[in-house]
Backbone as a ProteinNet text record, in pm:
[ID]
protein_1_A
[PRIMARY]
XXXXXXXXXXXXXXXXXXXXXXXXXXXXXXXXXXXXXXXXXXXXXXXXXXXXXXXXXXXXXXXXXXXXXXXXXXXXXXXXXXXXXXXXXXXXXXXXXXXXXXXXXXXXXXXXXXXXXXXXXXXXXXXXXXXXXXXXXXXXXXXXXXXXXXXXXXXXXXXXXXXXXXXXXXXXXXXXXXXXXXXXXXXXXXXXXXXXXXXXXXXXXXXXXXXXXX
[TERTIARY]
12352.6	12430	12352.5	12421.6	12360.6	12391.9	12288.4	12305.5	12314.5	12428.4	12446.9	12410.8	12335.7	12296.8	12363.9	12349	12405.6	12299.6	12306.8	12218.6	12305.5	12280.7	12355.1	12266.7	12311.4	12236.2	12328.3	12279.7	12362.1	12483.6	12474.7	12585.8	12684.9	12656.3	12745.5	12678	12759.8	12708	12703.5	12586.7	12565.6	12544.4	12624.6	12604.8	12498.2	12407.4	12302	12260.2	12196.9	12152.2	12008.8	11958.6	11823.9	11717.8	11740.9	11645.3	11718.1	11659.9	11715.9	11626.5	11688.6	11614.8	11650.4	11544.8	11563.2	11475.9	11516.3	11433.2	11465.9	11375.3	11397	11302.1	11346.4	11264.4	11197.5	11066.9	10990.8	10977.5	11004	10992.3	10965.8	10922.6	10888.7	11010.6	11126.2	11244.1	11298.9	11243.9	11287.3	11195.3	11084	10988.3	11042.2	11030.7	11073.3	10947.3	10901.9	10778.4	10777.4	10680.8	10662.9	10513.1	10466.7	10553.2	10606.6	10715	10775.5	10691.7	10678.9	10602.4	10668.4	10586.2	10634	10580.9	10535.3	10471.6	10570.9	10519	10599.8	10574.8	10499.9	10471.2	10599.2	10595.5	10708.3	10657.4	10746.3	10708.6	10830.1	10805.1	10913.6	10864.7	10951.2	10915.5	11022.2	10978.5	11069	11018.1	11109.7	11076.6	11167.8	11107.9	11183.1	11154.4	11258.7	11244.9	11305.9	11221.8	11269.2	11315.7	11446.7	11500.6	11476.4	11428.1	11397	11252.8	11157.1	11016.3	10971.5	11043.6	11004.5	10898.5	10873.3	10774.6	10835.9	10768.5	10809.9	10708.9	10757.3	10673.4	10706.1	10604.8	10623.7	10543	10607.8	10540.5	10572.4	10468.7	10484.8	10403.7	10461.4	10389.9	10414.8	10314.9	10327	10246	10278.3	10209.6	10211.4	10097.7	10092.8	10072.5	10010.3	9984	9886.7	9889.8	9801.8	9657.4	9635	9501.4	9507.2	9392.8	9391.4	9486.8	9546.6	9635.7	9551.5	9568.2	9488.9	9567.4	9701.6	9785	9918.1	9977.8	10114.1	10176.3	10294.9	10356	10499.2	10540.4	10682.4	10716.9	10813.2	10855.6	11000.3	11035.8	11175.5	11220.4	11332.7	11383.2	11496	11600.5	11714.1	11679.7	11759.7	11738.8	11744.1	11645.5	11640	11577.9	11530.5	11468.4	11327.9	11231.6	11094	11064.6	10985.5	10943.8	10857.3	10873	10794.7	10646.3	10568.8	10427.6	10411.3	10293.6	10269.3	10296.6	10264.9	10277.8	10422.1	10516.4	10656.6	10738.9	10670.7	10741.5	10810.9	10937.3	11011.2	10948.2	10894.6	10822.5	10736.2	10609.8	10519.8	10417.8	10407.2	10310	10237.8	10104.7	10022	10019.2	10060.8	10064.3	9953.6	9877.4	9768.9	9642.9	9625.4	9514.2	9383.4	9271.3	9139.4	9126.3	9197.9	9190	9221.1	9308.9	9354	9281.9	9190.2	9113.4	8983.8	8990.6	8882.1	8807.5	8850.7	8784	8759.9	8661.6	8639.2	8759.7	8782.1	8893.1	8865.4	8739.2	8701.8	8753.5	8718.6	8766	8722.3	8806.1	8775.9	8778.7	8838.1	8849.9	8748.3	8636	8537.1	8481.1	8483.6	8427.3	8527.5	8653.3	8755.3	8732	8782.1	8772.5	8818.7	8765.8	8806.8	8958.1	9000.5	9142	9184.8	9314.3	9368	9382.7	9387	9392.9	9525.7	9529.3	9649.9	9764.3	9732.8	9832.3	9791.7	9879.6	9841.8	9959	9928.2	10029.4	9965.2	10047.3	9997	10094.8	10042.7	10123.2	10078.8	10175.5	10143	10237.2	10183.9	10264.6	10240.7	10348.6	10339.5	10421.4	10358.4	10428.9	10497.9	10625	10697.1	10700.4	10730.7	10736.3	10607.1	10492.1	10364.7	10340.9	10372.5	10351.4	10440.8	10567.2	10661.8	10631.1	10576.9	10547.2	10439.7	10353.3	10245.5	10275.6	10400.7	10437.8	10447.6	10453.2	10461	10597.1	10606.1	10729.2	10847.2	10820.9	10928.1	10961.2	10884.1	10900	11003.6	11041.7	11122	11034.5	11081.6	10996.7	11048.8	11160.3	11207.8	11266.6	11267.8	11306.5	11452.2	11540.5	11682.2	11708.4	11644.9	11663.2	11603.3	11491.5	11430.4	11522	11579.6	11670.3	11793	11844.8	11958.6	11922.8	11800.9	11754.7	11747.2	11693.5	11682.5	11820.2	11914.8	12048.4	12125.1	12084.5	12150.8	12078.1	11991.7	11911.4	11825.8	11773.6	11694.6	11545.2	11499.6	11357.1	11324.1	11202.2	11157.8	11009.4	10964.3	10823.8	10774	10652.3	10594.4	10449.7	10398	10258.4	10199.6	10081.2	10018.2	9895.5	9868.3	9748.1	9690.3	9569.7	9509.8	9594.6	9648.5	9730	9856.9	9913.3	10037.1	10016.9	9946.2	9913.1	10034.7	10144.8	10265.9	10346.1	10299.7	10368.9	10391.1	10342.9	10363.8	10492.9	10519.7	10645.4	10699.3	10830.6	10898.3	11022.4	11058	11179.1	11249.4	11379.1	11459.3	11485.1	11472	11491.7	11637.4	11707.5	11848.7	11866.2	11962.8	11990	12049.2	11985.9	12033.6	12107.8	12063.8	12134.3	12087.7	12171.3	12138.8	12172.1	12074.8	12101.2	11973.2	11985.5	11867.8	11797.5	11859.5	11799.7	11823.3	11717.8	11737.3	11816.6	11894.1	11961.6	11858.4	11880.8	11782.9	11750	11847.5	11823.2	11722.4	11693.2	11600.4	11456.9	11432.6	11293.6	11253.3	11348.1	11312.3	11238.7	11284.1	11208.9	11063.9	11038.4	10901.5	10820	10879.3	10808.6	10771.8	10866.2	10840.9	10735.1	10746.6	10649.4	10512.1	10510.8	10384.6	10319	10399.9	10346.4	10287.8	10356.3	10305.4	10170.4	10159.9	10035.2	9924.2	9957	9856.4	9805.1	9896.9	9856.8	9768.8	9803.8	9724.1	9586.3	9577.4	9448.7	9360.9	9419.9	9344	9288.2	9371.8	9327	9209.8	9214.5	9105.2	8977.3	8987.3	8868.6	8809.4	8894.4	8845.8	8771.9	8829.9	8764.2	8631.3	8626.5	8502.5	8396	8435.7	8339.6	8287.3	8376	8336.3	8232.3	8253.7	8159.1	8023.8	8024.9	7899.5	7819.7	7887.7	7820.3	7771.5	7807.1	7762	7613.7
6528.8	6488	6525	6575.4	6613.3	6506.2	6452.7	6351.7	6420.9	6408.4	6470.2	6370.4	6418.3	6338.1	6394.2	6328.3	6380.8	6378.2	6475.9	6483.8	6492.5	6408.1	6411.6	6471.5	6582	6649.6	6670.9	6744.4	6775.2	6856.4	6925.9	7008.9	6931.3	6804.2	6724.1	6677.1	6638	6587.3	6697.8	6712.6	6817	6753	6794.8	6747.7	6833.5	6770.5	6844.9	6776.3	6853.1	6800.6	6750.8	6693.9	6639.3	6745.4	6866.4	6975.6	7100.3	7167	7291.1	7406.1	7509.7	7626.1	7746.2	7809.7	7927.9	8040.9	8163.2	8276.6	8396	8492.9	8613	8723.8	8846	8963.5	9005.8	9032.7	9070.9	9222.7	9277.7	9422.5	9448.6	9572.4	9607.8	9612.1	9648.6	9666.2	9534.6	9419.7	9291.7	9239.4	9307.5	9263.9	9294.2	9196.1	9213.7	9217.7	9337	9351.1	9487.1	9506.2	9633.6	9666.1	9768.8	9862.9	9804	9859.9	9812.8	9856.8	9769	9801.9	9915.7	10009.3	10121.3	10110.6	9993.6	9974.3	9990.8	10035.5	10044.8	9925.4	9826.3	9707.9	9629.3	9552.2	9466.9	9327.2	9229.6	9093.9	9011	8892.6	8800	8658.1	8574.5	8436.6	8341	8227.9	8118.5	7991.4	7911.4	7784	7676.5	7565.6	7450	7332.6	7266.5	7152.4	7029.8	6931.3	6803.6	6721.9	6701.1	6635.8	6485.2	6429.5	6286.8	6262.2	6331.3	6311.6	6394.2	6503.2	6591.6	6692.5	6709.1	6807.2	6947	7040.1	7180.5	7261	7328.9	7411.5	7557.5	7636.6	7777.7	7864.8	7967.4	8066.3	8204.6	8282.8	8417.4	8514.6	8629.7	8736.9	8866	8955.3	9079.7	9190	9313.9	9428	9545.7	9616.4	9741.4	9730.3	9622.2	9611	9720.6	9753.5	9856.6	9810.5	9681.5	9624.2	9478.9	9410.1	9269.2	9184.6	9086.2	8993.4	8885.3	8869	8769	8642	8651.4	8533.9	8549.3	8437	8435	8301.9	8307.5	8187.1	8167.3	8041.5	8008.5	7978.3	8050.9	8035.4	7987.2	7926.9	7906.7	8024.2	8084.6	8198	8264.1	8299.5	8365	8508.8	8568.5	8707.9	8795.6	8883.3	8970.7	8908.9	8784.1	8714	8673.5	8700.6	8664.9	8525	8450.3	8318.8	8331.5	8244.1	8252.2	8227.1	8227.5	8195.5	8055.6	8031.2	7903.9	7784	7796.5	7682.3	7635.9	7725.8	7687.7	7721.1	7751.3	7786.5	7663	7676.3	7563.3	7514.9	7608.7	7572	7689.6	7661.6	7762.5	7692.7	7736.9	7678.4	7789.2	7786.2	7882.5	7847.1	7940.7	7915.5	7988.3	8074.1	8146.8	8060.4	7975.3	7882.1	7952.3	7883.5	7939.7	7981.1	7915.1	7946	8092.2	8151.3	8288.6	8390.5	8343.7	8432.6	8470.2	8576.6	8609.7	8737.3	8810.4	8934.9	8938.4	9019.1	9031.6	9094.4	9055.6	9113.7	9259.6	9291.4	9428.5	9476.3	9602.2	9662	9584.8	9587.9	9518.6	9367.8	9320.4	9176.8	9127.1	9196.6	9162.2	9022	8971.6	8838.9	8727.1	8762.9	8661.4	8602	8482.7	8419.4	8515	8507.2	8600	8611.7	8727	8758.4	8759.1	8778.1	8793.9	8942	8975.8	9114.8	9178.8	9311.2	9385.1	9361.4	9317.7	9274.8	9136.2	9041.3	8905.3	8809.3	8682.8	8578.3	8448.6	8356	8228.6	8117.2	7995.7	7875.7	7774.3	7709	7613.2	7494.2	7375.3	7253	7183.1	7143.1	7082	6954.2	6845.9	6720.5	6732.8	6766.4	6794	6675.8	6553.5	6442.4	6427	6436.6	6422.7	6541.2	6661.9	6782.4	6781.7	6748.6	6750.1	6641.4	6529.7	6418.4	6454.9	6552.1	6592	6723.5	6768.7	6897.3	6886.4	7002.6	7005.4	6955.8	6928	6873.4	6968.8	7099.1	7196.8	7229.4	7174.6	7206.9	7116.6	7153.6	7065	6946.4	6825.8	6708.2	6609.1	6638.5	6546.7	6624.7	6560.1	6626.1	6669.3	6589.8	6624.1	6754.5	6771.5	6895.1	7014.4	6991.2	7100.1	7143	7046.2	7077.5	7151.7	7109.5	7178.8	7324.4	7347.5	7484	7564.3	7503.5	7572	7607.1	7514.5	7536.8	7644.3	7671.2	7774.1	7908.4	7921.9	8044.1	8073.9	7967.2	7981.4	7982.2	8008.3	8016.6	8155.1	8200	8325.8	8318	8407.2	8418.3	8555.9	8563	8692.7	8698.2	8820.6	8845	8940.1	8906.9	8983.4	9058.6	9171.4	9249.2	9301	9359.4	9415.8	9530.2	9613.3	9726.7	9680.5	9569.7	9515.9	9366.8	9335.3	9195.4	9107.6	9168.2	9089.9	9066.6	9124.4	9109.1	9243.6	9257.5	9383.2	9378.8	9264.6	9246.7	9107.9	9096.5	8969.8	8956.8	8832.5	8808.2	8682.7	8694.1	8578.3	8493	8361.3	8269.7	8225	8270.4	8238.4	8127.1	8041	7930.1	7985.1	7952.2	7996.9	7886.2	7763.3	7650.8	7520.5	7419	7282.2	7195.2	7176.4	7103.7	7046.3	6976.4	6919.9	7022	7138.8	7245.6	7377.2	7459.1	7585.3	7684.9	7768.8	7878.4	7978.6	8039.6	8135.3	8246	8290.3	8402.1	8367.7	8237.6	8199	8201.6	8187.9	8183.2	8294.8	8364.9	8473.5	8586.3	8632.4	8738.7	8702.3	8578.3	8536.8	8534.1	8484.4	8480.2	8620.8	8715.6	8851.4	8918.4	8901.5	8962.9	8900.1	8767.6	8698.8	8745.2	8766.5	8816.2	8956.1	9039.4	9173.7	9167.4	9079.5	9068.2	9013.8	8914.7	8857.6	8961.9	9041	9146.3	9249.6	9283.8	9379.7	9324.9	9196.3	9135.5	9127.7	9095	9090.2	9228.4	9331.1	9467.9	9505.7	9463.8	9493.1	9425	9300.3	9227.8	9291.7	9338	9402.3	9531.4	9610.8	9735.4	9708.9	9602.5	9568	9525.3	9442.9	9397.3	9512.2	9609.5	9726.3	9808.7	9828.9	9906.2	9836.6	9704.4	9627.9	9634.5	9644.1	9644.1	9781.7	9885.4	10019.5	10038.8
13124.8	13008.8	12883.4	12783.4	12656	12552.7	12493.2	12389.3	12254.7	12188.7	12057.4	11949	11851.6	11737.8	11614	11502.4	11377.7	11270	11184	11068	10944.5	10848	10722.8	10614.8	10557.4	10451.6	10333.4	10236.2	10120.5	10157.1	10273.2	10317.2	10402.4	10427.7	10508.7	10635.7	10732.6	10858.9	10962.7	11027.9	11127.3	11263.5	11361.9	11498.1	11563.8	11637.6	11703.7	11832.5	11920.3	12048.1	12037.6	12147.2	12146.8	12126.2	12171	12154.7	12106.9	12009.9	11956.6	12001.3	12054.4	12102.3	12014.9	11961.5	11877.5	11930.2	11905	11943.6	11855.3	11855.2	11775.7	11815.8	11801.8	11827.3	11697.6	11702.4	11584.4	11578.2	11459.8	11439.1	11291.9	11262.1	11124.9	11034	11089	11003.6	10950.2	10994.9	10941.9	10831	10810.5	10708.8	10569.5	10480.6	10341.7	10256.6	10222.3	10145.9	10077.6	9990.7	9921.9	9922.4	9997.5	10070.3	10200.9	10251.3	10375.2	10494.1	10592.5	10712.2	10788.2	10832.6	10913.4	11056.3	11093.4	11223.1	11338.3	11451.7	11573.7	11666.5	11618	11698.5	11726.3	11833.2	11869.6	11901.4	11901.6	11937.1	11971.7	12021.7	12055	12029.9	11975	11943.5	11993.2	12043.7	12077.6	12010.6	11961.8	11899	11956	11996.3	12043.6	11951.1	11904.9	11815.8	11882.8	11911.2	11963.8	11844.5	11834.2	11714.7	11715.1	11826.1	11832.3	11790.2	11855.8	11823.7	11703.9	11675.2	11566.8	11605.9	11735.2	11780.8	11780.3	11714.6	11715.4	11796.6	11898.8	11985.4	11960.6	11930.4	11897.9	11993	12047.8	12131.6	12075	12050.6	11995.6	12079.2	12110.1	12177.6	12101.4	12102.2	12026.2	12094.2	12058.6	12118.4	12020.6	12011.3	11936.3	11787.8	11738.6	11595.5	11550	11422.5	11369.5	11360.5	11369.2	11363.9	11406.1	11406.3	11445.7	11361.3	11424.5	11353.6	11287	11156.8	11085.7	11055.6	11055.4	11030.8	11103.2	11134.2	11187.5	11146.3	11088.6	11033	11082.5	11079.6	11078.2	10932.8	10879	10739.3	10733.8	10621.1	10586.8	10501.2	10536.8	10461.6	10537.2	10467.1	10530.2	10565.8	10652.2	10689.2	10563.8	10550.6	10434.9	10312.4	10324	10212.1	10252.4	10166.8	10195.2	10144.5	10223.5	10178.3	10053.5	9953.7	9829.8	9856	9751	9762.7	9820.2	9879.5	9947.3	9857.4	9727.4	9637.3	9620.7	9645	9629.1	9753.7	9866.1	9987.9	10043.6	10079.2	10135.1	10265	10343.2	10465.1	10506.8	10536.1	10591.1	10679.2	10804.2	10895.4	10970	10966.9	11038.4	11187.4	11271.8	11415.9	11491.1	11421.4	11485.8	11480.5	11580.1	11583.4	11621.6	11601.4	11630.9	11777.2	11866.1	12008.6	12036.1	11955.8	11979.2	11890.7	11808	11720.9	11793.4	11869.9	11961.8	11926.7	11821.9	11786.6	11636.2	11590.3	11445.9	11377.4	11252.7	11178.9	11143.3	11106.7	11078.1	10943.2	10910.9	10787.2	10664.7	10563.2	10438.1	10454.9	10565.8	10589.5	10690.8	10702.5	10804	10786	10661.9	10636	10661.2	10687.7	10714.6	10853.2	10875.1	11005.5	11114	11236.6	11342.8	11356.2	11403.6	11416.2	11563	11584.5	11719.8	11750.1	11877.3	11920.8	11880.2	11886.1	11848.9	11946.6	12066.5	12164.3	12211.6	12201.1	12238.5	12236.8	12251.3	12248.4	12202.8	12156.4	12108.2	12140.8	12138.1	12157.4	12053.8	11989.5	11884.7	11893.6	11867.2	11863.1	11729.9	11665.4	11532.9	11527.3	11478.6	11453.4	11317.6	11320.6	11196.4	11099.5	11143.7	11047	10966.8	11034	10963.2	10869.8	10918.1	10837.4	10713.9	10732.1	10620.6	10518.5	10565.2	10474.1	10373.5	10409.3	10319	10248.3	10257.1	10197.5	10045.5	9980.3	9834.4	9785.9	9657.5	9601.9	9619.4	9614.1	9626.3	9771.8	9864.4	10006.7	10073.3	10194.2	10278.2	10314.9	10289.2	10307.1	10410	10475.5	10578.2	10695.8	10810.4	10934.9	10933.6	10879.1	10878.7	10804.2	10688.2	10613.1	10686.9	10754.8	10831.3	10946	11015.8	11126.4	11074.5	10959.3	10900.8	10870.3	10822.5	10795.9	10924.8	11030.5	11159.1	11214.8	11204.2	11258.7	11182.4	11059.4	10979.8	10990	11090.7	11111.3	10989	10928.4	10807.2	10828.9	10953.4	10982.6	11036.5	11011.1	11070.6	11103.5	11191	11229.4	11187.5	11135.8	11105.7	11153	11162.6	11199.6	11096.7	11043	10936.4	10986.9	10925.7	10953.7	10822.6	10828.9	10708	10654.1	10743	10700.3	10630	10678.8	10621.4	10592.3	10483.3	10454.1	10424.8	10382.2	10357.5	10484.9	10594.9	10722.7	10788.7	10912.9	10985.8	11066.8	11129.8	11202.6	11171.5	11182.3	11150.6	11237.9	11268	11344.9	11299	11270.5	11232.9	11356	11342.3	11455.4	11459.7	11561.5	11578	11680.3	11655.5	11747.3	11876.3	11988	12119.3	12192.5	12174.7	12237.8	12175.5	12190	12150.5	12269.5	12358.1	12481.6	12536.4	12650.5	12714.8	12801.6	12825.6	12904.6	12834.1	12813.7	12742.1	12823.2	12753.9	12819.9	12869.7	12989.1	13040.7	12942.7	12863.2	12772.1	12664.6	12643.8	12538.7	12585	12718	12760.1	12855	12916.4	13006.6	12934.4	12813.4	12745.5	12719	12678.4	12652.4	12780.9	12890	13017.3	13063.2	13052.9	13097.9	13011.1	12879.3	12789.4	12807.9	12827.6	12852.1	12981	13084.8	13212	13194.3	13115.5	13088.5	13018.3	12917.1	12843	12931.3	13015.5	13104.3	13203.3	13259.2	13353	13283.8	13160.3	13084.4	13056.8	13017	12986.3	13111.7	13228.4	13353.8	13386.9	13367.8	13392.4	13304	13177.8	13085.1	13129.9	13176.5	13221.4	13346.7	13437.8	13560	13525.4	13433.9	13395.1	13326.1	13241.8	13172.7	13272.2	13370.1	13471.9	13555.8	13584.5	13662.7	13588.6	13456.8	13377.9	13370.1	13359.6	13349.6	13479	13593.3	13723.1	13764.9	13687.5	13723.4	13692.3
[MASK]
++++++++++++++++++++++++++++++++++++++++++++++++++++++++++++++++++++++++++++++++++++++++++++++++++++++++++++++++++++++++++++++++++++++++++++++++++++++++++++++++++++++++++++++++++++++++++++++++++++++++++++++++++++++

């Protein structure tokens, strides 16, 4: 059984389920920046929002970046619109945690905190009520408004690199289902891409161990 809830915002009353599932494919042609990213990298993101507890779970995978990933965010912003600067951004959350920063950033950004590999994946969990309560005055400050933004496909994920500091790849998060169980189409792409990355990483470790033992 699916328990439907309601959210009342400035736009009216919105019916929603206990969990919202969103996903999106990341590519250079979705980036809104100057200059525009010409990268051939790809990625995939899934976001689950528990509308009761306010927990947002984000999983992102990517492959083929032009250099190490130094940042990755969930932003508020419609398709074709870039999120404003942090000081006035309606929502911005860094999902690239230290756990995934395993290599030097290199280049002109060598002094920056370690970066993530050009092919990788991440997992992040955020307590939205606590995060939104400490947001700026111009930001989304309550869970109902955030959920309304998510339901209107008003969130996106991006990944940044030194070559493309405004974002190398980006993907708009589209609503896939509002139910107690996600639709297979929302999590199968991430599972397959994650399996590919895991197999690749295992292969790299085996080759490294072989070279060390020679």
